[in-house]
C-alpha positions in Angstrom: 282.4 1.2 3.8 280.2 -1.0 6.3 276.5 -0.2 7.5 274.5 -2.8 9.3 272.5 -5.2 7.1 268.7 -4.2 7.0 266.4 -6.9 7.4 263.8 -7.1 4.2 261.6 -4.2 2.8 257.9 -4.7 2.5 255.6 -3.4 -0.6 255.4 0.0 -1.3 258.4 0.6 1.1 260.9 2.2 -1.4 260.3 5.9 -2.4 261.8 7.0 -6.1 262.6 10.2 -7.0 261.7 9.8 -10.9 261.4 13.7 -13.3 262.7 15.4 -15.9 266.6 14.3 -15.3 266.5 11.8 -13.0 265.7 8.4 -13.0 266.2 5.0 -10.6 268.1 1.6 -10.8 266.7 -1.4 -9.5 269.5 -4.1 -10.0 267.9 -7.5 -9.1 270.6 -10.2 -8.1 271.0 -13.4 -6.5 269.8 -14.2 -3.2 273.5 -14.8 -2.0 274.8 -11.2 -2.5 272.2 -10.5 0.4 273.3 -7.6 2.6 276.0 -6.6 -0.6 277.1 -2.7 -0.8 277.2 -2.6 -4.7 278.7 0.6 -6.1 278.0 2.6 -9.1 279.4 5.3 -11.2 278.4 7.9 -13.7 280.4 6.5 -16.7 282.5 10.2 -18.9 286.1 11.0 -20.0 287.0 13.4 -17.0 288.7 10.3 -14.8 289.1 7.6 -17.2 290.5 6.2 -20.0 288.3 7.8 -23.3 287.5 3.9 -24.3 286.4 2.8 -20.7 284.3 3.4 -17.6 285.6 5.9 -15.0 285.7 4.4 -11.4 285.4 8.0 -9.6 282.3 9.3 -7.5 280.9 6.4 -6.7 277.9 5.7 -4.7 276.0 2.5 -3.5 273.4 0.4 -2.4 273.1 -2.4 0.0 271.3 -5.2 -1.4 267.9 -6.6 0.8 265.4 -9.1 0.5 261.7 -7.4 -1.1 259.3 -9.1 -0.1 256.5 -8.5 -3.4 252.7 -10.3 -3.6 255.3 -12.7 -6.4 257.3 -14.1 -3.7 261.2 -13.0 -2.4 263.4 -11.0 -4.7 266.7 -9.9 -3.8 267.7 -6.4 -5.3 269.9 -2.7 -4.5 268.0 0.3 -5.2 269.1 3.9 -6.5 266.2 6.2 -6.0 268.0 9.4 -7.6 270.3 9.1 -9.8 271.3 11.6 -12.6 270.3 10.6 -16.4 273.2 8.8 -17.6 275.2 5.9 -18.5 276.9 4.0 -15.5 279.5 1.4 -14.7 277.8 -1.3 -11.9 281.4 -2.6 -9.9 281.8 -5.9 -9.1 285.1 -4.9 -7.3 287.2 -1.7 -6.6 288.6 -2.6 -10.5 286.3 -5.0 -11.8 282.5 -3.6 -13.9 280.0 -6.1 -13.4 277.5 -3.9 -16.5 276.4 -0.9 -17.4 273.2 0.7 -17.5 271.8 3.5 -19.1 270.0 5.8 -17.0 266.6 7.9 -18.8 265.4 10.8 -16.4 261.4 10.1 -15.3 262.1 6.2 -15.8 262.8 3.3 -13.7 265.9 1.1 -15.2 266.3 -2.3 -14.2 269.1 -4.8 -14.9 270.3 -8.4 -13.1 273.2 -8.8 -12.0 275.6 -11.1 -14.5 
């Protein structure tokens, strides 16, 4: 899926849906990934091997420039994510990293 590339976001322009059982992910990236769509998927045994990540039920977010008081940063934001373990995908079949989301909290991660 290809979506139009959005411009930089201003401070306070992202709304997160946090609460019991729901958290968020902020994935910091290098500037070279501006405009890239990065997919995540929940981990679990339903669709994949017991010792590896699952590739089902993916969702994506676009990396955007985030103008902050401390300067420009680049990040993909997943504003409403069910509590649990997730794989962040580098490519369709290559995981980049794994994160754990806790309800009511923002999980931060950095692109490897």
